[in-house]
C-alpha positions as CSV (number, residue, x, y, z in Angstrom):
1,M,45.2,26.9,-34.9
2,T,48.0,27.8,-37.3
3,P,50.0,30.8,-36.1
4,P,50.6,33.7,-38.4
5,A,53.7,33.8,-40.4
6,Q,56.8,34.9,-38.6
7,S,58.0,38.4,-39.3
8,Q,61.3,40.1,-38.9
9,H,60.1,42.4,-36.1
10,N,62.2,42.7,-33.0
11,H,61.5,44.1,-29.5
12,D,61.8,47.7,-30.9
13,S,59.1,47.1,-33.5
14,P,57.6,50.5,-34.2
15,A,54.4,49.0,-35.6
16,V,53.4,47.6,-32.2
17,L,54.9,50.1,-29.8
18,S,53.3,53.0,-31.6
19,D,49.9,51.5,-32.3
20,L,48.0,53.0,-29.3
21,V,50.1,56.2,-29.6
22,T,49.2,56.9,-33.2
23,N,45.6,55.8,-32.6
24,A,45.1,57.4,-29.2
25,G,41.8,59.0,-30.1
26,A,40.3,55.7,-31.2
27,A,41.8,53.9,-28.1
28,Q,40.2,56.5,-25.8
29,E,36.9,56.0,-27.4
30,R,37.2,52.2,-27.2
31,L,38.3,52.3,-23.5
32,T,35.5,54.6,-22.6
33,E,33.0,52.4,-24.4
34,I,34.1,49.2,-22.7
35,T,34.4,50.7,-19.2
36,Q,31.0,52.2,-19.4
37,R,29.5,49.0,-20.7
38,L,31.0,47.0,-17.8
39,V,30.2,49.5,-15.1
40,R,26.5,49.4,-16.1
41,I,26.4,45.7,-15.3
42,P,26.2,45.1,-11.5
43,S,28.6,42.5,-10.2
44,E,28.9,43.2,-6.5
45,T,30.5,40.8,-4.0
46,P,28.6,39.4,-2.4
47,P,27.1,37.5,-4.2
48,S,29.8,37.8,-6.9
49,D,27.3,37.2,-9.7
50,T,29.6,37.8,-12.7
51,R,27.4,36.0,-15.2
52,A,26.3,39.2,-17.1
53,A,29.7,40.8,-16.9
54,A,31.4,37.6,-18.2
55,A,28.8,37.4,-21.0
56,A,29.6,41.0,-22.0
57,V,33.3,40.3,-22.0
58,M,32.8,37.1,-24.1
59,E,30.9,39.2,-26.7
60,I,33.7,41.8,-26.9
61,L,36.4,39.1,-27.2
62,E,34.5,37.3,-30.0
63,D,35.5,40.0,-32.4
64,I,39.2,39.7,-31.7
65,D,40.9,37.8,-34.6
66,G,42.8,34.8,-33.3
67,A,41.4,34.9,-29.7
68,E,40.3,31.5,-28.3
69,T,37.8,32.4,-25.6
70,T,36.2,30.1,-23.1
71,L,33.8,30.5,-20.1
72,H,34.5,28.7,-16.8
73,R,31.9,28.5,-14.0
74,S,33.3,27.6,-10.6
75,E,29.9,27.6,-9.0
76,H,26.7,29.4,-9.5
77,P,26.6,32.4,-10.1
78,I,30.4,32.9,-10.5
79,D,31.6,32.9,-14.2
80,N,35.2,33.4,-15.2
81,V,36.6,34.0,-18.7
82,V,39.9,32.9,-20.3
83,S,41.1,34.0,-23.7
84,V,44.3,33.0,-25.5
85,L,46.2,34.7,-28.3
86,R,49.1,32.8,-29.9
87,G,52.1,34.6,-31.4
88,S,54.2,33.8,-34.5
89,R,56.4,31.2,-32.8
90,P,56.8,29.3,-29.5
91,G,57.8,31.4,-26.5
92,K,56.8,32.5,-23.1
93,R,53.2,32.8,-21.8
94,L,52.2,36.1,-20.3
95,V,48.9,36.4,-18.4
96,L,46.9,39.6,-18.1
97,N,44.6,39.1,-15.1
98,G,41.7,41.1,-13.7
99,H,38.5,40.7,-11.7
100,L,35.0,41.2,-12.8
101,D,33.4,41.6,-9.4
102,T,33.3,44.8,-7.3
103,Y,32.7,46.1,-3.8
104,P,29.1,46.5,-2.8
105,T,27.6,49.9,-3.6
106,G,26.6,50.6,0.0
107,D,24.0,53.2,0.9
108,R,22.9,54.6,-2.4
109,A,21.9,57.8,-0.7
110,G,25.6,58.8,-0.6
111,W,25.9,58.6,-4.4
112,S,25.3,61.6,-6.7
113,D,23.8,59.3,-9.3
114,D,22.9,55.7,-9.9
115,P,26.0,53.7,-9.0
116,F,25.7,51.8,-12.3
117,S,25.0,54.8,-14.5
118,A,28.6,55.0,-15.8
119,R,28.1,58.8,-16.0
120,L,30.6,60.6,-18.2
121,E,31.6,64.0,-16.8
122,N,34.7,66.2,-17.0
123,G,36.9,63.4,-18.4
124,R,35.8,60.9,-15.8
125,I,33.6,57.8,-15.7
126,Y,31.6,57.4,-12.5
127,G,30.2,54.2,-11.0
128,R,30.9,51.2,-8.9
129,G,33.9,49.4,-10.3
130,A,34.9,52.2,-12.6
131,A,38.5,52.1,-11.1
132,D,38.4,48.7,-9.3
133,M,38.6,47.3,-11.8
134,K,36.3,47.5,-14.8
135,G,38.4,50.3,-16.2
136,G,41.5,48.1,-15.7
137,I,39.7,45.3,-17.5
138,A,39.0,47.7,-20.4
139,C,42.7,48.5,-20.5
140,A,43.6,44.8,-20.6
141,I,41.1,44.1,-23.4
142,V,42.3,47.1,-25.5
143,A,45.9,45.9,-25.0
144,F,44.8,42.4,-26.0
145,E,43.2,43.8,-29.2
146,C,46.3,45.7,-30.0
147,M,48.5,42.6,-29.6
148,A,46.1,40.6,-31.7
149,R,46.7,43.1,-34.6
150,H,50.4,42.3,-34.5
151,R,50.6,38.6,-33.8
152,D,53.3,38.2,-36.4
153,A,55.6,40.4,-34.3
154,W,55.8,38.5,-31.0
155,A,56.3,34.9,-29.7
156,G,54.5,32.7,-27.2
157,E,51.1,33.3,-25.9
158,L,49.2,36.2,-24.3
159,V,46.3,35.0,-22.1
160,L,43.6,37.1,-20.6
161,T,42.0,35.8,-17.3
162,L,39.0,37.7,-16.0
163,A,37.7,36.2,-12.7
164,G,34.9,36.7,-10.2
165,D,35.2,36.4,-6.4
166,E,38.3,38.5,-6.0
167,E,36.7,40.6,-3.3
168,R,36.3,37.4,-1.3
169,M,39.9,36.4,-1.9
170,G,39.5,34.7,-5.3
171,E,39.0,31.1,-4.3
172,L,36.2,30.7,-6.8
173,G,37.8,33.0,-9.3
174,T,41.5,33.2,-10.0
175,K,42.4,30.3,-7.7
176,F,39.8,28.1,-9.5
177,L,41.2,29.1,-12.9
178,L,44.8,28.3,-11.8
179,D,43.7,24.9,-10.5
180,T,41.6,23.9,-13.4
181,V,42.6,25.7,-16.6
182,P,46.1,25.1,-17.8
183,E,46.2,28.3,-19.9
184,A,45.5,30.4,-16.9
185,S,49.0,29.7,-15.6
186,G,52.1,31.1,-17.3
187,D,55.6,32.4,-17.1
188,A,54.5,35.7,-15.7
189,M,51.4,37.7,-14.8
190,L,50.6,41.4,-15.2
191,C,47.5,42.6,-13.3
192,G,45.7,45.9,-13.9
193,D,44.3,46.2,-10.4
194,V,44.2,49.6,-8.8
195,G,47.3,51.4,-7.7
196,S,49.2,53.8,-9.9
197,P,51.1,53.5,-13.2
198,L,54.0,55.3,-11.5
199,V,54.4,52.5,-8.9
200,P,54.3,48.9,-10.2
201,R,53.5,46.7,-7.2
202,I,55.8,43.7,-7.1
203,G,54.8,42.3,-3.7
204,E,52.1,42.4,-1.0
205,K,51.5,41.8,2.6
206,G,50.0,38.6,4.0
207,M,47.0,38.4,6.1
208,I,45.4,36.7,9.1
209,W,41.7,37.3,9.9
210,L,41.0,36.5,13.4
211,D,37.8,36.1,15.5
212,V,38.5,36.3,19.2
213,F,35.8,35.1,21.7
214,A,35.7,35.9,25.4
215,I,33.5,34.1,28.0
216,G,32.8,35.6,31.4
217,H,30.5,35.1,34.4
218,P,27.4,37.3,34.4
219,A,26.4,39.4,37.5
220,H,24.7,42.6,38.3
221,G,26.8,45.7,37.4
222,A,26.8,46.8,41.0
223,H,28.2,43.5,42.2
224,V,31.2,43.1,39.9
225,H,32.9,41.0,42.6
226,R,30.4,38.2,41.8
227,G,31.2,38.1,38.1
228,A,34.0,38.1,35.6
229,S,33.6,40.4,32.6
230,A,34.0,39.0,29.2
231,V,34.6,42.5,27.9
232,D,37.5,42.9,30.3
233,R,38.9,39.6,29.1
234,L,38.5,40.6,25.5
235,R,40.2,44.0,26.2
236,Q,43.2,42.1,27.7
237,A,43.3,39.9,24.6
238,M,43.2,43.0,22.3
239,D,46.0,44.6,24.3
240,A,48.1,41.4,24.0
241,L,47.5,41.2,20.2
242,A,48.4,44.9,19.8
243,T,52.0,44.0,20.9
244,L,52.3,42.2,17.5
245,R,52.8,45.6,16.0
246,D,56.2,45.8,17.8
247,R,57.4,42.4,16.7
248,P,60.8,42.6,14.9
249,I,60.7,41.7,11.3
250,D,63.6,39.9,9.6
251,M,62.9,41.4,6.2
252,P,65.3,40.6,3.4
253,A,67.6,43.7,2.8
254,E,66.6,43.8,-0.9
255,I,63.0,44.2,-0.1
256,R,63.7,46.9,2.5
257,R,65.8,48.8,-0.1
258,T,63.0,48.5,-2.7
259,I,60.4,49.9,-0.3
260,E,62.7,52.8,0.9
261,A,63.7,53.6,-2.7
262,A,60.0,53.9,-3.7
263,K,59.0,56.0,-0.7
264,S,59.4,59.5,-2.2
265,V,57.1,58.6,-5.2
266,S,54.8,56.1,-3.5
267,E,53.8,57.9,-0.3
268,P,52.4,61.0,-2.0
269,L,50.1,58.7,-3.8
270,A,49.3,56.1,-1.1
271,G,49.7,58.2,2.1
272,D,52.4,59.1,4.5
273,G,53.5,56.1,6.5
274,E,53.1,53.5,3.8
275,A,56.7,52.5,3.9
276,Q,56.5,51.8,7.6
277,V,53.3,49.8,7.2
278,L,54.9,47.7,4.5
279,Q,57.7,46.8,6.9
280,S,55.6,46.0,10.0
281,I,52.8,43.9,11.3
282,T,49.5,45.8,11.5
283,V,46.6,44.9,13.7
284,N,43.2,46.4,13.1
285,F,40.3,45.8,15.5
286,G,37.5,46.1,13.0
287,R,34.5,45.0,15.1
288,I,33.9,44.6,18.8
289,E,30.7,43.4,20.4
290,G,29.9,42.3,24.0
291,G,27.5,42.2,26.8
292,L,23.7,42.9,27.0
293,T,23.4,46.2,28.9
294,G,25.5,48.7,30.8
295,N,24.3,47.5,34.3
296,L,25.3,43.8,33.8
297,V,28.7,42.1,33.8
298,A,29.2,40.8,30.3
299,D,29.1,37.1,29.9
300,K,30.2,37.1,26.2
301,A,32.2,39.3,24.0
302,E,34.0,39.0,20.6
303,A,36.1,40.9,18.2
304,N,37.0,40.6,14.5
305,I,40.6,41.5,13.8
306,D,42.5,42.0,10.6
307,I,46.3,41.3,10.9
308,R,48.6,42.1,8.0
309,L,52.0,40.5,7.7
310,P,55.1,42.0,5.9
311,N,57.6,40.0,3.9
312,G,60.1,38.6,6.4
313,T,57.6,36.8,8.5
314,S,55.1,34.0,8.0
315,V,51.5,33.0,8.9
316,A,52.9,30.1,10.9
317,E,55.2,32.3,13.0
318,V,52.5,34.9,13.7
319,E,49.8,32.3,14.5
320,A,52.1,30.6,17.0
321,E,52.6,34.0,18.7
322,I,48.9,34.7,18.7
323,G,48.3,31.3,20.4
324,R,50.9,32.0,23.0
325,L,49.6,35.5,23.8
326,L,45.9,34.4,24.1
327,A,46.6,31.2,26.0
328,A,47.7,33.4,29.0
329,I,44.2,35.0,29.3
330,E,41.4,33.1,31.0
331,G,38.2,32.6,29.0
332,I,39.6,33.4,25.6
333,N,39.2,31.3,22.4
334,F,39.9,32.2,18.8
335,D,39.4,31.1,15.2
336,V,41.5,32.0,12.2
337,T,38.9,32.6,9.4
338,R,41.3,33.4,6.6
339,R,45.0,33.4,6.0
340,Y,47.6,33.8,3.3
341,E,51.3,34.4,3.2
342,P,53.1,37.6,2.1
343,S,54.5,37.5,-1.4
344,W,57.2,39.2,-3.4
345,T,58.5,39.1,-7.0
346,D,62.3,39.7,-7.7
347,P,62.7,43.3,-8.8
348,D,65.2,42.0,-11.4
349,D,62.6,39.7,-13.0
350,P,62.1,40.2,-16.8
351,L,58.5,41.2,-16.3
352,V,59.4,43.9,-13.8
353,A,62.0,45.2,-16.2
354,A,59.4,45.2,-19.1
355,V,56.8,47.0,-17.0
356,C,59.3,49.7,-15.9
357,A,60.6,50.2,-19.4
358,A,57.0,50.4,-20.7
359,G,56.2,53.0,-18.0
360,N,59.2,55.1,-18.9
361,A,58.3,55.0,-22.6
362,V,54.7,56.1,-21.9
363,L,55.1,58.4,-18.9
364,G,58.6,59.8,-19.6
365,T,59.8,59.0,-16.1
366,D,61.0,55.9,-14.4
367,P,58.4,54.0,-12.4
368,V,59.4,52.8,-9.0
369,P,58.6,49.2,-8.0
370,N,57.2,48.8,-4.5
371,G,55.1,46.5,-2.3
372,R,51.4,46.7,-2.0
373,I,49.6,47.0,1.4
374,G,46.3,45.5,0.3
375,G,45.5,42.1,-1.1
376,S,44.9,41.1,-4.7
377,D,44.8,38.0,-6.8
378,A,48.5,38.6,-7.6
379,R,49.3,36.6,-4.4
380,L,47.7,33.5,-5.9
381,Y,50.0,33.7,-8.9
382,R,53.0,34.3,-6.7
383,A,52.0,31.3,-4.6
384,A,52.1,29.3,-7.8
385,G,55.6,30.4,-8.4
386,I,54.7,32.9,-11.2
387,P,56.4,36.3,-11.2
388,T,53.7,39.0,-10.9
389,V,53.3,42.8,-11.2
390,V,50.3,44.9,-10.4
391,C,50.2,48.1,-12.5
392,G,46.8,49.8,-12.8
393,L,44.6,52.8,-12.4
394,T,44.6,55.4,-9.6
395,P,41.6,54.5,-7.4
396,H,39.3,57.5,-6.7
397,N,36.8,57.1,-4.0
398,L,37.7,53.4,-3.8
399,G,34.9,51.4,-2.0
400,G,32.9,54.6,-1.4
401,P,30.2,56.6,-3.2
402,D,31.0,58.3,-6.5
403,E,33.9,56.0,-7.4
404,Y,35.5,57.2,-10.7
405,V,38.3,56.8,-13.1
406,E,40.1,59.4,-15.3
407,I,39.7,58.6,-19.0
408,A,43.2,59.9,-19.7
409,E,44.6,57.4,-17.3
410,L,42.8,54.6,-19.0
411,V,44.8,55.4,-22.1
412,T,48.0,55.6,-20.1
413,V,47.5,52.2,-18.5
414,A,46.5,50.5,-21.8
415,K,49.6,51.8,-23.4
416,I,51.8,50.5,-20.6
417,Q,50.2,47.1,-20.8
418,V,50.7,46.9,-24.6
419,H,54.4,48.0,-24.3
420,A,55.1,45.7,-21.4
421,A,53.4,42.7,-23.0
422,F,55.2,43.2,-26.3
423,R,58.6,43.8,-24.7
424,Y,58.2,40.6,-22.6
425,L,57.0,38.4,-25.4
426,S,59.4,39.6,-28.0
427,A,62.5,39.4,-25.8
428,R,65.1,36.9,-27.0
């Protein structure tokens, strides 16, 4: 494809940076339309069937002048989409990433309406995935459309990657794209996953999912001296694992400073105690099961445990400590079912600067970079050495009934993405 002729625009080009501002009404209508369209398409994980959602996105992107859009199936029924825009001259490649799949709807009795109705009420769009993250995808698409209208004003490439399987950690979505589609990689990645436009997330904790199994010797509950309780052994194992919460963390001073500097803005949005959680190992005993009945000594018991790791430690270090702790308890075995490292992007990276400058231009206040407690596909980009920022919508009723997104915030996030993308790709 022949790129459009180079213009004399620079990073302060008013034509680009004012596009969504001067056309805010049209942008709001477009964002609402795309969000509702996508919410009405079920794409729950499991099974992460993103075929219909990907087809809808492909149809939308077909109308964008200059966009080269391709479909990539990792395995049935997981479809992923990649679209590429080329600027007026060679330059950096910025990726806008998002995920097409959602949490399950759960018990529909808890919903006020059909979870896929995309009901519009009081300036909100309701439905599963409205915030996480079909609204975020709408923002990325509208930003993509805006950048396409001004391809003569910026350099390099803007790539949109929309993946399935994120709710199962992205192995068949974003990871698949990074491994198989060269355009899915880049110099930086901006993700519109949930959070807050006030707090760009530049890092996130690592994770170890652990299954612990206890074996005992059955006996009658009145004759405990003849048995050995698997439940008691499991309880000892859990007590031992709980000590990980007190493990000292050798966190880089720069990361601690960033977390503490963000606390006054971030905690009112994410909850008191977020800063402490970001700087420590957390251990959540999510499911416990054991024994057959109350009057028998349990012969088997097990627990599913979610351990989150801050920057300043590693999966290898914590796994070694887990092995040491559990080896001291008779009848205990364990399996690590999922693991990934904590990750962090330098707060002085050009992408972080572009997102913060964009946030200031749109919000009229300085955003504060911070870490992210939960996981996202951002970690996959950071693992590939690609600086990454997550800056998206505020999640209302995330994962529960009546999930919704504020339409006004859709406009805000779309503006920030356009400003950030243009600033990053037009910088000399």
